N, C-alpha and C positions, 0 to 999 in steps of 0.2 A: 699891588699886583692882583689881578683877578685870577682865580683858580679855574681849572678846566670845568670842575663841577659847577661853579658859579656861572660861568659863561654858558654851559649847556642848559642850566636851569633858566637863565634869562632868555635864551633862544626858545626853550620849551614854552615859556609863558607867552612870548610874542606869537608863536605859532598857534598855541591853544586859543588865543583871542581871535586870531584871523579865522581859524576854523569855526569857532563859535559864531562869529559875525557873518560869515559867508553862507548864503543859502545853499550853495553847492561847493563845498570846500575842495581845494586842490588835493588830488591824490598825492602829489609830490610833497606838499606841505604835511599831510597826515603821515606819510612814510618818514619824513625827516623828524617829525615830532616823536614818532614811535622809536626812533633810533637814539634819542637823547632824553626822553621824558624821565624825570625822577619818580620814584615810587610814590612820593607825596602828591603828585598830580595825576596819577593814573585814574583814580576814581572820578575826578572831575572830568577828565577826557572821556571816560566811558559815559558819564551823564550827558555830556555834550552830544556824543554820537547817538545815544539812545533817544535823546530829545529830538534830534533831527529825523530819525526814522519814524518816530511816533507821530510827528507832525506831517509826514509825507504820505499822501494817499497810496502811492506806489513806490515804496522805498527801493532803492537800487540793490540788486543782488551783490555787487561789489562792496557796498557799504555794509550790508548785513554780514557778509563774509569777513570784512575787516573787524567788525564788532566781535564776531566769533573768535577770530585769531587773537585779538587783544584779551578777551575773556579767558581764553585757554592759557595765556601766559600768566594769569593771576594765580596766587596761591589758592588751593582748594579750601 
């Protein structure tokens, strides 16, 4: 039997890969990921988001705001 944590981690990995591979990731998928992401994947997620905005000549304000929100949820 699969535990809730295992299922959420599996979902988080699938969503993280989709977000990494999409030029303009779905806001719905990013929100879903943020609801289930385990602490062990947060740094990788932040790296994906930061890479996306650093490669975009004009990064979107919503993406920058999302990065800020995720960063604020991290321990100081």
